[in-house]
N, C-alpha and C positions, 0 to 999 in steps of 0.2 A: 125354590132351591132348596129348602127341608125335604120336600116331598122326595125328588131327584137321591138325596142321601139316602132317604129311608128304603125308595128300591133298591139304590144298590147296596145297600148291607144287607135287604132281605134276599137279593140275589147272590151275593156271596156266602150268605148262610146255607140257600138250598143247594149250591153249587158242593158244598162242604157234605152236606147230610145226604144220605143213602137209604131209601126203605128196601132193605134184604131179601122182605117176603112181599111179593105183589098179591097175596090171596086168592091168586087163579092157578099157579103151579109153580115149580120148583125150579123155574129159569134163575143161573147165578149159583145155583147150589150142586153139589157133588155127593151121591150116597157112599158111602162104605159100609159094608157087610150087608148081612142079608135080612135085617131088622126092617119094620113096616114104616117108611115116610110117605104123606100121602095129605092133598088137601081134601078137605069138608066142609062147606057151607063157610067159604074163604078164611076157614081155618088150616092151620098147618098142624098136624095130626102124627106124632111119635107114637109107635107102638111096639112092644114085643113081636117078634116073630115066630116061626118053629123051632128055628136054630137057639132062640134064648139066650143068642151071646151080646155081644157088646155091638152098638151100631153107631153111627155117626153121620150128620148131615152138617158137610162141611162149604162154606163161601168157595168158589172161585179165584176170588182175589184174596192176598195178604192186606193184612192191616197191622201200622205200626203203633200210631198213638190214636186214640178214638175213644167217644162215648158213647155205649149202646144202651138203647132203651127197648125194654120189651116185656111182655106180659104172657104168664105163663098160667095153666091150671092143672093141677094133677088128680089122675084117677088111679084107683089100685094103688100098687106101693110106689109109683112117680119117681121113682130115683132116676135122675137126669143131670145135665149141667152144662153148662157155657163155657167153651173152652175159648181161651183167647193168645192169639202168635201159636197156631198150633200147627202141625203138619201129622199125616195120616199115612200108615204105612200098613195097607190091609184093614186090619182092625187094629193096629197098635199105634195109638198116639202119643205125639210126644210135644208135650205142653203143658200149661196149668188151666185147671177145671174151678170155674166159680160156681159150687154147688147148689144144685138145686134136687130136695130131697124131703120125704115126707117129715112129719113133726119130730123133733128130737135127733134129726140128724143133720144138723149144720148146714142149714141153706143159707149160702152168702160167703161160706167158708171158701178157702182156695187151697186147692188139692194139686200135687204134680204128680200125675200118672207115669208109671215105671220110672221113679225118680227116689225123689226124697219124702212122698207120701204127703200128710197132711202138714201145710207149710202155718196154716195159720186156721184156727175156728173161731165162731162167735162167741161172744158171752152167751153162755146158756137162756139168759133172761132175755135177750131179744128174739129167740124164738117164737115168740107169742106174737112176730109181727107177722108171720105165716099164716094165709089161710089158707089151710087144704081142703081142696075139693072147689074152691072157689077161683077168680082171678086174682093172680097178684102182678105187682109192678115191679120188676129188675132194673137195676140201672148200674153199669159196671165203666169206671171210668180208668184209661190205661193211659198212662204217661210216664215215657221213660221207664224208670225202673219200680213206679208205684202203680199198685191195682187198689182202687177203693171200690166197695160193692155195697149198695141199697136194696132193700127190699121195703117194697111200701112205704119209701120215705124214711125208713131208719137206716142208719149207716150202719152195715153190719160187720165189716173190716176195713182197714187201711192198711195196707202192708207195703214195703219197699224191699226189693231183692234183686241183686244186680244180675242174677242168672236170668230173671224175668226180662230186665232192662235188655239183655242182650238176644229175646227170644224172635224169632223170625217166624209168620205165620198168619193163617187166617181164623175167622170165627167159627166154631162147629158148636152144634147141639149133639148132645149123647143121650143115648137109652143103655141104662147099665144092663149085665147081663143077670141072669136068674128068671128071665121071664115075667108075665103077670102086669109089665109096666105100660101105662099111657099118660100121655101128656099132651095137652092143648098149647099151641103156641100163636101168638098174634102181634100186629103191630111192633115188628122187629125195625128199628129205624137206628141206623148207626151214622154218628157226625165223627168224622175226620178233626183231629187237633193239629 
């Protein structure tokens, strides 16, 4: 009987968990803009293109309350981000970004694009959690009007905002404008809450 209960619990967990990136192609994603998104050696690669503009890779599906775990590694300037409950028109995004950036640039903070700008930045002391040029683990928990971000096990911010609570949309990865950006991604797993 206990084994059956464990199997049922594992099955329920598996049904709520989605591997957003399969390591082979961009199935389930939409590219916005002309920047480069491709798969190489099982990794998702985001790289500035010739236009040096903003670029996004967004999920086809929208997500409301969820926990997302992923890993990223930055090369060059590495300015990027993970958007939550966001939509895109061309390359104009409406939503909230959990920052992925070089040292000293507020990785884990929350920024509202084309809106209020920075909503919350992590304490500068927490920046030492970032391993620039190496793999980093990011965890973002979105529930109701609250967002909590973690970087390599360190809570970066815990923020509550009614506007985020009303947000609808998908998860997007970003390439910042300006050129010279390259970020690798892997193990992108989302669990609906």
